[in-house]
All heavy atoms as a GROMACS GRO file, in nm:
protein
  531
    1MET      N    1  -3.226  -9.269   0.588
    1MET     CA    2  -3.241  -9.202   0.462
    1MET      C    3  -3.129  -9.097   0.452
    1MET      O    4  -3.105  -9.022   0.548
    1MET     CB    5  -3.380  -9.140   0.460
    1MET     CG    6  -3.396  -9.022   0.374
    1MET     SD    7  -3.561  -8.956   0.375
    1MET     CE    8  -3.658  -9.052   0.482
    2ASN      N    9  -3.058  -9.102   0.333
    2ASN     CA   10  -2.959  -8.995   0.319
    2ASN      C   11  -2.991  -8.905   0.201
    2ASN      O   12  -3.081  -8.937   0.123
    2ASN     CB   13  -2.824  -9.060   0.308
    2ASN     CG   14  -2.809  -9.150   0.195
    2ASN    OD1   15  -2.887  -9.145   0.093
    2ASN    ND2   16  -2.718  -9.244   0.200
    3ALA      N   17  -2.912  -8.801   0.188
    3ALA     CA   18  -2.945  -8.700   0.079
    3ALA      C   19  -2.925  -8.765  -0.060
    3ALA      O   20  -2.996  -8.720  -0.153
    3ALA     CB   21  -2.849  -8.581   0.099
    4GLN      N   22  -2.828  -8.855  -0.075
    4GLN     CA   23  -2.803  -8.916  -0.208
    4GLN      C   24  -2.935  -8.989  -0.256
    4GLN      O   25  -2.962  -8.985  -0.371
    4GLN     CB   26  -2.688  -9.007  -0.203
    4GLN     CG   27  -2.559  -8.936  -0.184
    4GLN     CD   28  -2.526  -8.835  -0.298
    4GLN    OE1   29  -2.563  -8.869  -0.411
    4GLN    NE2   30  -2.465  -8.725  -0.267
    5GLU      N   31  -2.999  -9.067  -0.165
    5GLU     CA   32  -3.126  -9.134  -0.196
    5GLU      C   33  -3.227  -9.038  -0.236
    5GLU      O   34  -3.304  -9.063  -0.335
    5GLU     CB   35  -3.169  -9.215  -0.078
    5GLU     CG   36  -3.078  -9.336  -0.042
    5GLU     CD   37  -3.121  -9.401   0.085
    5GLU    OE1   38  -3.228  -9.368   0.139
    5GLU    OE2   39  -3.042  -9.490   0.133
    6LEU      N   40  -3.230  -8.928  -0.164
    6LEU     CA   41  -3.340  -8.830  -0.194
    6LEU      C   42  -3.327  -8.760  -0.327
    6LEU      O   43  -3.419  -8.727  -0.396
    6LEU     CB   44  -3.352  -8.731  -0.079
    6LEU     CG   45  -3.391  -8.784   0.056
    6LEU    CD1   46  -3.382  -8.672   0.163
    6LEU    CD2   47  -3.525  -8.842   0.052
    7LYS      N   48  -3.201  -8.733  -0.358
    7LYS     CA   49  -3.177  -8.664  -0.493
    7LYS      C   50  -3.206  -8.743  -0.613
    7LYS      O   51  -3.238  -8.683  -0.720
    7LYS     CB   52  -3.021  -8.625  -0.498
    7LYS     CG   53  -2.983  -8.521  -0.404
    7LYS     CD   54  -2.837  -8.480  -0.410
    7LYS     CE   55  -2.803  -8.379  -0.313
    7LYS     NZ   56  -2.660  -8.345  -0.306
    8THR      N   57  -3.223  -8.880  -0.602
    8THR     CA   58  -3.264  -8.956  -0.716
    8THR      C   59  -3.412  -8.966  -0.731
    8THR      O   60  -3.460  -8.999  -0.836
    8THR     CB   61  -3.212  -9.099  -0.697
    8THR    OG1   62  -3.269  -9.151  -0.578
    8THR    CG2   63  -3.059  -9.106  -0.689
    9LYS      N   64  -3.492  -8.917  -0.633
    9LYS     CA   65  -3.635  -8.922  -0.644
    9LYS      C   66  -3.692  -8.796  -0.712
    9LYS      O   67  -3.625  -8.690  -0.709
    9LYS     CB   68  -3.693  -8.935  -0.499
    9LYS     CG   69  -3.658  -9.063  -0.431
    9LYS     CD   70  -3.727  -9.070  -0.301
    9LYS     CE   71  -3.694  -9.214  -0.238
    9LYS     NZ   72  -3.776  -9.236  -0.119
   10SER      N   73  -3.812  -8.809  -0.761
   10SER     CA   74  -3.873  -8.697  -0.826
   10SER      C   75  -3.935  -8.602  -0.716
   10SER      O   76  -3.958  -8.646  -0.612
   10SER     CB   77  -3.983  -8.747  -0.921
   10SER     OG   78  -4.094  -8.796  -0.843
   11PRO      N   79  -3.962  -8.476  -0.760
   11PRO     CA   80  -4.024  -8.385  -0.654
   11PRO      C   81  -4.158  -8.431  -0.609
   11PRO      O   82  -4.186  -8.408  -0.493
   11PRO     CB   83  -4.035  -8.257  -0.740
   11PRO     CG   84  -3.927  -8.266  -0.839
   11PRO     CD   85  -3.919  -8.411  -0.875
   12ASP      N   86  -4.239  -8.501  -0.693
   12ASP     CA   87  -4.364  -8.556  -0.642
   12ASP      C   88  -4.347  -8.655  -0.534
   12ASP      O   89  -4.415  -8.656  -0.436
   12ASP     CB   90  -4.446  -8.611  -0.757
   12ASP     CG   91  -4.494  -8.497  -0.854
   12ASP    OD1   92  -4.514  -8.386  -0.798
   12ASP    OD2   93  -4.518  -8.527  -0.976
   13GLN      N   94  -4.245  -8.750  -0.557
   13GLN     CA   95  -4.216  -8.850  -0.458
   13GLN      C   96  -4.172  -8.785  -0.330
   13GLN      O   97  -4.208  -8.828  -0.220
   13GLN     CB   98  -4.120  -8.946  -0.511
   13GLN     CG   99  -4.161  -9.032  -0.624
   13GLN     CD  100  -4.038  -9.116  -0.681
   13GLN    OE1  101  -3.934  -9.071  -0.688
   13GLN    NE2  102  -4.072  -9.241  -0.722
   14LEU      N  103  -4.090  -8.685  -0.339
   14LEU     CA  104  -4.040  -8.618  -0.218
   14LEU      C  105  -4.152  -8.550  -0.144
   14LEU      O  106  -4.158  -8.550  -0.023
   14LEU     CB  107  -3.936  -8.518  -0.262
   14LEU     CG  108  -3.802  -8.572  -0.314
   14LEU    CD1  109  -3.710  -8.465  -0.361
   14LEU    CD2  110  -3.729  -8.653  -0.204
   15ARG      N  111  -4.241  -8.488  -0.219
   15ARG     CA  112  -4.356  -8.422  -0.148
   15ARG      C  113  -4.450  -8.518  -0.082
   15ARG      O  114  -4.489  -8.490   0.035
   15ARG     CB  115  -4.438  -8.340  -0.250
   15ARG     CG  116  -4.372  -8.208  -0.292
   15ARG     CD  117  -4.458  -8.128  -0.374
   15ARG     NE  118  -4.377  -8.034  -0.457
   15ARG     CZ  119  -4.343  -8.055  -0.585
   15ARG    NH1  120  -4.390  -8.163  -0.647
   15ARG    NH2  121  -4.270  -7.975  -0.641
   16ASP      N  122  -4.469  -8.636  -0.141
   16ASP     CA  123  -4.543  -8.737  -0.076
   16ASP      C  124  -4.477  -8.789   0.050
   16ASP      O  125  -4.542  -8.812   0.159
   16ASP     CB  126  -4.564  -8.860  -0.170
   16ASP     CG  127  -4.660  -8.828  -0.285
   16ASP    OD1  128  -4.735  -8.728  -0.276
   16ASP    OD2  129  -4.654  -8.900  -0.385
   17GLN      N  130  -4.350  -8.811   0.044
   17GLN     CA  131  -4.275  -8.851   0.167
   17GLN      C  132  -4.276  -8.745   0.270
   17GLN      O  133  -4.276  -8.779   0.384
   17GLN     CB  134  -4.131  -8.882   0.116
   17GLN     CG  135  -4.056  -8.971   0.221
   17GLN     CD  136  -3.929  -9.032   0.156
   17GLN    OE1  137  -3.887  -8.997   0.052
   17GLN    NE2  138  -3.858  -9.104   0.237
   18LEU      N  139  -4.268  -8.621   0.231
   18LEU     CA  140  -4.271  -8.509   0.323
   18LEU      C  141  -4.406  -8.505   0.404
   18LEU      O  142  -4.407  -8.494   0.525
   18LEU     CB  143  -4.252  -8.378   0.249
   18LEU     CG  144  -4.238  -8.254   0.335
   18LEU    CD1  145  -4.120  -8.264   0.426
   18LEU    CD2  146  -4.225  -8.125   0.246
   19VAL      N  147  -4.513  -8.528   0.324
   19VAL     CA  148  -4.645  -8.530   0.392
   19VAL      C  149  -4.651  -8.641   0.488
   19VAL      O  150  -4.697  -8.623   0.607
   19VAL     CB  151  -4.755  -8.544   0.295
   19VAL    CG1  152  -4.889  -8.569   0.345
   19VAL    CG2  153  -4.761  -8.414   0.199
   20ALA      N  154  -4.602  -8.761   0.454
   20ALA     CA  155  -4.604  -8.872   0.547
   20ALA      C  156  -4.518  -8.848   0.668
   20ALA      O  157  -4.562  -8.885   0.786
   20ALA     CB  158  -4.552  -9.003   0.476
   21LEU      N  159  -4.406  -8.788   0.654
   21LEU     CA  160  -4.322  -8.758   0.765
   21LEU      C  161  -4.381  -8.654   0.855
   21LEU      O  162  -4.372  -8.665   0.981
   21LEU     CB  163  -4.183  -8.714   0.723
   21LEU     CG  164  -4.092  -8.824   0.676
   21LEU    CD1  165  -3.963  -8.770   0.609
   21LEU    CD2  166  -4.053  -8.930   0.789
   22LYS      N  167  -4.449  -8.556   0.798
   22LYS     CA  168  -4.512  -8.456   0.882
   22LYS      C  169  -4.631  -8.515   0.965
   22LYS      O  170  -4.653  -8.477   1.082
   22LYS     CB  171  -4.560  -8.340   0.796
   22LYS     CG  172  -4.444  -8.248   0.753
   22LYS     CD  173  -4.493  -8.122   0.687
   22LYS     CE  174  -4.373  -8.026   0.654
   22LYS     NZ  175  -4.420  -7.901   0.612
   23LYS      N  176  -4.699  -8.611   0.907
   23LYS     CA  177  -4.810  -8.674   0.976
   23LYS      C  178  -4.748  -8.755   1.089
   23LYS      O  179  -4.800  -8.762   1.202
   23LYS     CB  180  -4.889  -8.770   0.886
   23LYS     CG  181  -4.978  -8.698   0.794
   23LYS     CD  182  -5.060  -8.792   0.708
   23LYS     CE  183  -5.143  -8.718   0.608
   23LYS     NZ  184  -5.219  -8.812   0.520
   24GLU      N  185  -4.636  -8.826   1.074
   24GLU     CA  186  -4.573  -8.899   1.171
   24GLU      C  187  -4.522  -8.808   1.280
   24GLU      O  188  -4.538  -8.844   1.402
   24GLU     CB  189  -4.453  -8.986   1.111
   24GLU     CG  190  -4.391  -9.067   1.216
   24GLU     CD  191  -4.272  -9.151   1.161
   24GLU    OE1  192  -4.248  -9.149   1.038
   24GLU    OE2  193  -4.213  -9.222   1.238
   25ALA      N  194  -4.465  -8.694   1.247
   25ALA     CA  195  -4.416  -8.606   1.345
   25ALA      C  196  -4.540  -8.556   1.433
   25ALA      O  197  -4.523  -8.544   1.561
   25ALA     CB  198  -4.353  -8.483   1.282
   26PHE      N  199  -4.652  -8.527   1.371
   26PHE     CA  200  -4.765  -8.485   1.453
   26PHE      C  201  -4.806  -8.596   1.547
   26PHE      O  202  -4.836  -8.570   1.664
   26PHE     CB  203  -4.888  -8.459   1.360
   26PHE     CG  204  -5.008  -8.430   1.431
   26PHE    CD1  205  -5.037  -8.308   1.487
   26PHE    CD2  206  -5.106  -8.526   1.438
   26PHE    CE1  207  -5.156  -8.280   1.557
   26PHE    CE2  208  -5.230  -8.506   1.505
   26PHE     CZ  209  -5.256  -8.379   1.567
   27ASN      N  210  -4.811  -8.716   1.500
   27ASN     CA  211  -4.851  -8.837   1.585
   27ASN      C  212  -4.753  -8.853   1.703
   27ASN      O  213  -4.789  -8.881   1.811
   27ASN     CB  214  -4.862  -8.963   1.506
   27ASN     CG  215  -4.982  -8.958   1.416
   27ASN    OD1  216  -5.084  -8.897   1.446
   27ASN    ND2  217  -4.974  -9.028   1.306
   28LEU      N  218  -4.623  -8.836   1.672
   28LEU     CA  219  -4.524  -8.843   1.778
   28LEU      C  220  -4.535  -8.732   1.881
   28LEU      O  221  -4.523  -8.764   1.999
   28LEU     CB  222  -4.382  -8.840   1.715
   28LEU     CG  223  -4.344  -8.965   1.640
   28LEU    CD1  224  -4.209  -8.935   1.563
   28LEU    CD2  225  -4.337  -9.085   1.720
   29ARG      N  226  -4.565  -8.611   1.837
   29ARG     CA  227  -4.595  -8.500   1.936
   29ARG      C  228  -4.709  -8.531   2.019
   29ARG      O  229  -4.711  -8.504   2.139
   29ARG     CB  230  -4.609  -8.370   1.858
   29ARG     CG  231  -4.478  -8.312   1.809
   29ARG     CD  232  -4.496  -8.166   1.771
   29ARG     NE  233  -4.608  -8.141   1.680
   29ARG     CZ  234  -4.608  -8.148   1.546
   29ARG    NH1  235  -4.494  -8.181   1.484
   29ARG    NH2  236  -4.714  -8.117   1.477
   30PHE      N  237  -4.810  -8.586   1.955
   30PHE     CA  238  -4.937  -8.623   2.033
   30PHE      C  239  -4.908  -8.730   2.132
   30PHE      O  240  -4.950  -8.721   2.248
   30PHE     CB  241  -5.040  -8.667   1.933
   30PHE     CG  242  -5.181  -8.666   1.990
   30PHE    CD1  243  -5.255  -8.552   1.990
   30PHE    CD2  244  -5.234  -8.777   2.045
   30PHE    CE1  245  -5.387  -8.552   2.039
   30PHE    CE2  246  -5.363  -8.788   2.098
   30PHE     CZ  247  -5.438  -8.670   2.099
   31GLN      N  248  -4.830  -8.832   2.097
   31GLN     CA  249  -4.799  -8.935   2.190
   31GLN      C  250  -4.714  -8.881   2.305
   31GLN      O  251  -4.728  -8.924   2.421
   31GLN     CB  252  -4.720  -9.044   2.118
   31GLN     CG  253  -4.802  -9.131   2.024
   31GLN     CD  254  -4.721  -9.234   1.954
   31GLN    OE1  255  -4.600  -9.247   1.976
   31GLN    NE2  256  -4.778  -9.298   1.852
   32GLN      N  257  -4.626  -8.788   2.275
   32GLN     CA  258  -4.543  -8.731   2.383
   32GLN      C  259  -4.624  -8.651   2.482
   32GLN      O  260  -4.605  -8.658   2.594
   32GLN     CB  261  -4.431  -8.644   2.319
   32GLN     CG  262  -4.338  -8.589   2.423
   32GLN     CD  263  -4.232  -8.497   2.361
   32GLN    OE1  264  -4.256  -8.429   2.267
   32GLN    NE2  265  -4.115  -8.495   2.426
   33ALA      N  266  -4.719  -8.581   2.425
   33ALA     CA  267  -4.805  -8.498   2.515
   33ALA      C  268  -4.887  -8.587   2.603
   33ALA      O  269  -4.925  -8.539   2.715
   33ALA     CB  270  -4.890  -8.411   2.430
   34THR      N  271  -4.933  -8.697   2.558
   34THR     CA  272  -5.014  -8.787   2.637
   34THR      C  273  -4.930  -8.888   2.717
   34THR      O  274  -4.985  -8.966   2.790
   34THR     CB  275  -5.118  -8.859   2.550
   34THR    OG1  276  -5.035  -8.944   2.457
   34THR    CG2  277  -5.207  -8.771   2.480
   35GLY      N  278  -4.801  -8.881   2.714
   35GLY     CA  279  -4.716  -8.967   2.785
   35GLY      C  280  -4.700  -9.111   2.733
   35GLY      O  281  -4.660  -9.200   2.806
   36GLN      N  282  -4.733  -9.130   2.601
   36GLN     CA  283  -4.733  -9.265   2.546
   36GLN      C  284  -4.612  -9.287   2.458
   36GLN      O  285  -4.600  -9.404   2.400
   36GLN     CB  286  -4.863  -9.288   2.466
   36GLN     CG  287  -4.985  -9.287   2.551
   36GLN     CD  288  -5.110  -9.296   2.463
   36GLN    OE1  289  -5.100  -9.283   2.341
   36GLN    NE2  290  -5.226  -9.324   2.530
   37LEU      N  291  -4.524  -9.188   2.439
   37LEU     CA  292  -4.416  -9.198   2.352
   37LEU      C  293  -4.303  -9.286   2.414
   37LEU      O  294  -4.259  -9.253   2.523
   37LEU     CB  295  -4.365  -9.064   2.310
   37LEU     CG  296  -4.246  -9.059   2.207
   37LEU    CD1  297  -4.296  -9.119   2.078
   37LEU    CD2  298  -4.200  -8.921   2.191
   38GLU      N  299  -4.265  -9.394   2.346
   38GLU     CA  300  -4.161  -9.478   2.399
   38GLU      C  301  -4.023  -9.452   2.343
   38GLU      O  302  -3.924  -9.445   2.408
   38GLU     CB  303  -4.196  -9.626   2.376
   38GLU     CG  304  -4.317  -9.668   2.452
   38GLU     CD  305  -4.355  -9.814   2.423
   38GLU    OE1  306  -4.271  -9.881   2.357
   38GLU    OE2  307  -4.468  -9.857   2.464
   39ASN      N  308  -4.023  -9.424   2.204
   39ASN     CA  309  -3.889  -9.402   2.141
   39ASN      C  310  -3.880  -9.246   2.116
   39ASN      O  311  -3.921  -9.204   2.007
   39ASN     CB  312  -3.887  -9.482   2.009
   39ASN     CG  313  -3.756  -9.472   1.939
   39ASN    OD1  314  -3.660  -9.408   1.992
   39ASN    ND2  315  -3.746  -9.526   1.823
   40THR      N  316  -3.817  -9.177   2.205
   40THR     CA  317  -3.811  -9.037   2.193
   40THR      C  318  -3.710  -8.991   2.087
   40THR      O  319  -3.724  -8.884   2.033
   40THR     CB  320  -3.772  -8.970   2.329
   40THR    OG1  321  -3.646  -9.033   2.371
   40THR    CG2  322  -3.872  -8.994   2.434
   41ALA      N  323  -3.615  -9.078   2.054
   41ALA     CA  324  -3.518  -9.048   1.949
   41ALA      C  325  -3.585  -9.041   1.813
   41ALA      O  326  -3.527  -8.979   1.723
   41ALA     CB  327  -3.409  -9.149   1.949
   42ARG      N  328  -3.697  -9.112   1.789
   42ARG     CA  329  -3.761  -9.111   1.660
   42ARG      C  330  -3.803  -8.969   1.628
   42ARG      O  331  -3.803  -8.933   1.508
   42ARG     CB  332  -3.882  -9.200   1.674
   42ARG     CG  333  -3.956  -9.215   1.541
   42ARG     CD  334  -3.876  -9.281   1.434
   42ARG     NE  335  -3.947  -9.283   1.306
   42ARG     CZ  336  -3.895  -9.280   1.187
   42ARG    NH1  337  -3.760  -9.272   1.178
   42ARG    NH2  338  -3.965  -9.275   1.081
   43MET      N  339  -3.844  -8.883   1.723
   43MET     CA  340  -3.881  -8.747   1.696
   43MET      C  341  -3.774  -8.668   1.628
   43MET      O  342  -3.789  -8.597   1.526
   43MET     CB  343  -3.926  -8.671   1.823
   43MET     CG  344  -4.050  -8.725   1.886
   43MET     SD  345  -4.100  -8.640   2.024
   43MET     CE  346  -4.148  -8.484   1.951
   44ARG      N  347  -3.645  -8.685   1.677
   44ARG     CA  348  -3.532  -8.622   1.626
   44ARG      C  349  -3.505  -8.667   1.479
   44ARG      O  350  -3.471  -8.584   1.389
   44ARG     CB  351  -3.410  -8.649   1.710
   44ARG     CG  352  -3.280  -8.578   1.665
   44ARG     CD  353  -3.171  -8.610   1.768
   44ARG     NE  354  -3.056  -8.540   1.726
   44ARG     CZ  355  -2.941  -8.544   1.790
   44ARG    NH1  356  -2.935  -8.608   1.905
   44ARG    NH2  357  -2.836  -8.477   1.748
   45VAL      N  358  -3.510  -8.799   1.460
   45VAL     CA  359  -3.491  -8.855   1.326
   45VAL      C  360  -3.590  -8.807   1.229
   45VAL      O  361  -3.550  -8.758   1.112
   45VAL     CB  362  -3.486  -9.010   1.339
   45VAL    CG1  363  -3.487  -9.076   1.191
   45VAL    CG2  364  -3.376  -9.060   1.420
   46VAL      N  365  -3.716  -8.800   1.263
   46VAL     CA  366  -3.826  -8.747   1.174
   46VAL      C  367  -3.803  -8.606   1.135
   46VAL      O  368  -3.811  -8.560   1.023
   46VAL     CB  369  -3.956  -8.777   1.234
   46VAL    CG1  370  -4.065  -8.704   1.154
   46VAL    CG2  371  -3.990  -8.923   1.237
   47ARG      N  372  -3.767  -8.521   1.239
   47ARG     CA  373  -3.744  -8.382   1.217
   47ARG      C  374  -3.632  -8.357   1.120
   47ARG      O  375  -3.643  -8.277   1.028
   47ARG     CB  376  -3.710  -8.309   1.350
   47ARG     CG  377  -3.822  -8.233   1.404
   47ARG     CD  378  -3.782  -8.130   1.512
   47ARG     NE  379  -3.655  -8.158   1.582
   47ARG     CZ  380  -3.642  -8.221   1.702
   47ARG    NH1  381  -3.745  -8.269   1.763
   47ARG    NH2  382  -3.521  -8.240   1.753
   48ARG      N  383  -3.522  -8.433   1.133
   48ARG     CA  384  -3.409  -8.422   1.046
   48ARG      C  385  -3.439  -8.470   0.904
   48ARG      O  386  -3.393  -8.413   0.808
   48ARG     CB  387  -3.290  -8.492   1.103
   48ARG     CG  388  -3.233  -8.422   1.221
   48ARG     CD  389  -3.110  -8.478   1.278
   48ARG     NE  390  -3.060  -8.396   1.389
   48ARG     CZ  391  -2.944  -8.408   1.440
   48ARG    NH1  392  -2.860  -8.501   1.392
   48ARG    NH2  393  -2.907  -8.335   1.543
   49ASP      N  394  -3.517  -8.573   0.894
   49ASP     CA  395  -3.560  -8.619   0.765
   49ASP      C  396  -3.643  -8.519   0.684
   49ASP      O  397  -3.628  -8.499   0.568
   49ASP     CB  398  -3.632  -8.758   0.777
   49ASP     CG  399  -3.540  -8.875   0.804
   49ASP    OD1  400  -3.423  -8.855   0.792
   49ASP    OD2  401  -3.600  -8.976   0.847
   50VAL      N  402  -3.735  -8.460   0.764
   50VAL     CA  403  -3.815  -8.348   0.710
   50VAL      C  404  -3.731  -8.240   0.654
   50VAL      O  405  -3.746  -8.189   0.540
   50VAL     CB  406  -3.916  -8.289   0.807
   50VAL    CG1  407  -3.980  -8.161   0.759
   50VAL    CG2  408  -4.029  -8.401   0.835
   51ALA      N  409  -3.628  -8.198   0.731
   51ALA     CA  410  -3.542  -8.090   0.689
   51ALA      C  411  -3.462  -8.132   0.569
   51ALA      O  412  -3.438  -8.057   0.479
   51ALA     CB  413  -3.451  -8.051   0.805
   52ARG      N  414  -3.415  -8.263   0.563
   52ARG     CA  415  -3.342  -8.311   0.449
   52ARG      C  416  -3.422  -8.305   0.323
   52ARG      O  417  -3.369  -8.266   0.219
   52ARG     CB  418  -3.296  -8.452   0.488
   52ARG     CG  419  -3.157  -8.486   0.436
   52ARG     CD  420  -3.112  -8.621   0.489
   52ARG     NE  421  -3.043  -8.608   0.609
   52ARG     CZ  422  -3.068  -8.670   0.725
   52ARG    NH1  423  -3.175  -8.749   0.734
   52ARG    NH2  424  -3.003  -8.651   0.834
   53ILE      N  425  -3.547  -8.342   0.337
   53ILE     CA  426  -3.637  -8.349   0.216
   53ILE      C  427  -3.659  -8.204   0.166
   53ILE      O  428  -3.654  -8.177   0.050
   53ILE     CB  429  -3.762  -8.419   0.243
   53ILE    CG1  430  -3.739  -8.571   0.262
   53ILE    CG2  431  -3.861  -8.400   0.131
   53ILE    CD1  432  -3.857  -8.655   0.300
   54GLN      N  433  -3.684  -8.113   0.259
   54GLN     CA  434  -3.705  -7.979   0.223
   54GLN      C  435  -3.591  -7.914   0.149
   54GLN      O  436  -3.598  -7.839   0.055
   54GLN     CB  437  -3.746  -7.893   0.342
   54GLN     CG  438  -3.885  -7.928   0.395
   54GLN     CD  439  -3.926  -7.854   0.517
   54GLN    OE1  440  -3.835  -7.810   0.598
   54GLN    NE2  441  -4.058  -7.837   0.540
   55THR      N  442  -3.468  -7.950   0.202
   55THR     CA  443  -3.343  -7.900   0.145
   55THR      C  444  -3.333  -7.951   0.001
   55THR      O  445  -3.298  -7.872  -0.087
   55THR     CB  446  -3.223  -7.936   0.226
   55THR    OG1  447  -3.240  -7.888   0.359
   55THR    CG2  448  -3.091  -7.891   0.165
   56VAL      N  449  -3.357  -8.080  -0.023
   56VAL     CA  450  -3.338  -8.136  -0.155
   56VAL      C  451  -3.447  -8.074  -0.248
   56VAL      O  452  -3.418  -8.044  -0.369
   56VAL     CB  453  -3.348  -8.288  -0.153
   56VAL    CG1  454  -3.361  -8.343  -0.293
   56VAL    CG2  455  -3.235  -8.347  -0.076
   57LEU      N  456  -3.570  -8.053  -0.201
   57LEU     CA  457  -3.671  -7.986  -0.283
   57LEU      C  458  -3.638  -7.849  -0.317
   57LEU      O  459  -3.655  -7.807  -0.439
   57LEU     CB  460  -3.803  -7.987  -0.208
   57LEU     CG  461  -3.884  -8.117  -0.216
   57LEU    CD1  462  -4.006  -8.107  -0.114
   57LEU    CD2  463  -3.933  -8.146  -0.351
   58ASN      N  464  -3.575  -7.775  -0.219
   58ASN     CA  465  -3.530  -7.635  -0.259
   58ASN      C  466  -3.421  -7.640  -0.356
   58ASN      O  467  -3.415  -7.553  -0.446
   58ASN     CB  468  -3.485  -7.568  -0.124
   58ASN     CG  469  -3.603  -7.526  -0.038
   58ASN    OD1  470  -3.719  -7.507  -0.099
   58ASN    ND2  471  -3.585  -7.506   0.083
   59GLN      N  472  -3.322  -7.737  -0.354
   59GLN     CA  473  -3.215  -7.747  -0.445
   59GLN      C  474  -3.270  -7.776  -0.583
   59GLN      O  475  -3.226  -7.719  -0.681
   59GLN     CB  476  -3.115  -7.850  -0.405
   59GLN     CG  477  -3.035  -7.818  -0.281
   59GLN     CD  478  -2.952  -7.932  -0.235
   59GLN    OE1  479  -2.974  -8.050  -0.273
   59GLN    NE2  480  -2.850  -7.899  -0.146
   60LYS      N  481  -3.364  -7.864  -0.590
   60LYS     CA  482  -3.424  -7.901  -0.720
   60LYS      C  483  -3.501  -7.780  -0.776
   60LYS      O  484  -3.491  -7.763  -0.899
   60LYS     CB  485  -3.519  -8.020  -0.710
   60LYS     CG  486  -3.445  -8.150  -0.687
   60LYS     CD  487  -3.539  -8.267  -0.678
   60LYS     CE  488  -3.464  -8.397  -0.654
   60LYS     NZ  489  -3.447  -8.476  -0.775
   61ALA      N  490  -3.569  -7.706  -0.700
   61ALA     CA  491  -3.640  -7.586  -0.744
   61ALA      C  492  -3.539  -7.483  -0.793
   61ALA      O  493  -3.563  -7.417  -0.894
   61ALA     CB  494  -3.728  -7.530  -0.635
   62ALA      N  495  -3.429  -7.464  -0.723
   62ALA     CA  496  -3.327  -7.367  -0.771
   62ALA      C  497  -3.269  -7.411  -0.902
   62ALA      O  498  -3.241  -7.326  -0.991
   62ALA     CB  499  -3.219  -7.355  -0.668
   63GLU      N  500  -3.244  -7.542  -0.920
   63GLU     CA  501  -3.190  -7.592  -1.046
   63GLU      C  502  -3.287  -7.567  -1.157
   63GLU      O  503  -3.250  -7.526  -1.272
   63GLU     CB  504  -3.168  -7.739  -1.040
   63GLU     CG  505  -3.040  -7.781  -0.962
   63GLU     CD  506  -3.025  -7.934  -0.956
   63GLU    OE1  507  -3.091  -8.000  -1.032
   63GLU    OE2  508  -2.939  -7.975  -0.867
   64ALA      N  509  -3.415  -7.589  -1.135
   64ALA     CA  510  -3.519  -7.573  -1.240
   64ALA      C  511  -3.528  -7.422  -1.272
   64ALA      O  512  -3.550  -7.389  -1.391
   64ALA     CB  513  -3.646  -7.623  -1.190
   65ALA      N  514  -3.515  -7.338  -1.180
   65ALA     CA  515  -3.526  -7.193  -1.204
   65ALA      C  516  -3.408  -7.140  -1.279
   65ALA      O  517  -3.417  -7.048  -1.363
   65ALA     CB  518  -3.532  -7.114  -1.067
   66ALA      N  519  -3.291  -7.201  -1.257
   66ALA     CA  520  -3.170  -7.160  -1.324
   66ALA      C  521  -3.169  -7.202  -1.471
   66ALA      O  522  -3.106  -7.141  -1.556
   66ALA     CB  523  -3.046  -7.223  -1.255
   67ASN      N  524  -3.243  -7.312  -1.504
   67ASN     CA  525  -3.244  -7.364  -1.639
   67ASN      C  526  -3.346  -7.304  -1.723
   67ASN      O  527  -3.423  -7.234  -1.727
   67ASN     CB  528  -3.263  -7.518  -1.642
   67ASN     CG  529  -3.140  -7.588  -1.582
   67ASN    OD1  530  -3.033  -7.532  -1.586
   67ASN    ND2  531  -3.160  -7.704  -1.532
   0.00000   0.00000   0.00000
């Protein structure tokens, strides 16, 4: 997922995707703690996707406030 794809989505869609990614991050942390995590790189990807979505949401909020 890249920032250009995220900018085309509505804030509601972004929030839904953010919730799903946060749930996935929780599940990945739980798997890591119990020693069941196989793909450790997925944690990094999910964390970065969360940050990317939060950045786009903040940019959209700033645009709305400016208008």
